C-alpha positions as CSV (number, residue, x, y, z in Angstrom):
1,M,-3.4,8.8,27.4
2,K,-2.0,5.7,25.9
3,I,-0.7,5.0,22.4
4,F,-0.9,1.4,21.1
5,E,2.0,0.5,18.8
6,T,2.0,-2.4,16.4
7,I,4.5,-3.2,13.6
8,E,7.1,-1.1,11.8
9,C,5.6,1.1,9.0
10,P,6.4,-0.6,5.7
11,S,6.1,2.6,3.9
12,C,8.8,4.7,5.6
13,R,10.4,2.2,8.1
14,Q,10.9,5.2,10.5
15,D,8.2,4.5,13.1
16,K,5.7,2.0,14.4
17,L,2.1,1.9,13.1
18,I,-0.2,3.0,15.9
19,I,-3.9,2.1,16.3
20,S,-6.1,5.1,15.8
21,K,-9.9,5.6,15.7
22,N,-11.8,7.6,13.1
23,T,-14.1,9.9,15.1
24,D,-16.6,10.1,12.2
25,T,-17.1,6.4,11.7
26,G,-15.7,4.9,15.0
27,K,-13.6,2.4,13.0
28,L,-10.1,1.6,14.0
29,Y,-7.2,1.9,11.6
30,L,-3.4,1.8,11.6
31,Y,-1.4,5.1,11.2
32,C,2.2,6.2,10.9
33,S,3.0,9.5,12.5
34,E,6.1,9.9,10.4
35,C,4.8,9.6,6.9
36,F,1.0,9.8,7.5
37,A,0.4,6.4,5.7
38,A,-2.6,4.6,7.0
39,W,-4.4,1.2,6.5
40,N,-7.8,0.0,7.5
41,S,-6.6,-3.3,8.9
42,I,-3.4,-5.2,9.7
43,E,-4.1,-7.5,6.8
44,E,-4.0,-4.6,4.3
45,V,-0.6,-3.4,5.5
46,S,1.2,-5.7,3.1
47,E,-0.8,-4.4,0.2
48,K,0.6,-1.0,-1.0
49,N,-2.5,-0.3,-3.1
50,R,-4.6,-0.4,0.1
51,M,-2.6,2.4,1.8
52,F,-4.1,5.8,2.2
53,I,-2.8,9.1,3.5
54,D,-4.5,10.3,6.7
55,L,-4.5,14.1,6.6
56,D,-8.0,15.0,7.7
57,G,-7.3,14.8,11.5
58,N,-10.7,13.2,12.3
59,S,-9.1,10.7,14.7
60,E,-8.3,10.0,18.3
61,D,-6.6,7.3,20.3
62,P,-8.9,4.4,21.1
63,S,-9.2,3.0,24.6
64,Y,-7.9,-0.5,25.3
65,E,-11.5,-1.7,25.7
66,E,-12.2,-0.5,22.1
67,I,-9.1,-2.3,20.8
68,L,-10.2,-5.5,22.7
69,A,-13.7,-5.3,21.3
70,N,-12.4,-5.1,17.8
71,G,-9.9,-8.0,18.3
72,W,-6.9,-5.8,17.6
73,D,-5.2,-6.5,20.9
74,L,-3.3,-9.3,19.3
75,F,-1.4,-6.8,17.2
76,V,-0.3,-4.5,20.0
77,S,3.5,-4.7,20.5
78,R,3.9,-1.9,23.0
79,I,1.7,0.5,25.0
80,V,3.2,3.9,25.4
81,E,2.0,6.3,28.2
82,V,2.0,9.9,26.9
């Protein structure tokens, strides 16, 4: 399994935002495993009022192909094998 890291979480500054996929909708979003803050897009990260808390657990790690298909590959700073 691979985790795709992006930028530092602006909410807690303790971890990187990772790309996750909502299993109900199939949409990608950014998520912090430290503070549970989440955003629907990289553009929304700078807007605190666009943040939500992801506690429902309806998510999984997307494949690199899904990240490419959504144009999010430009935001990946590191790929972590787990």
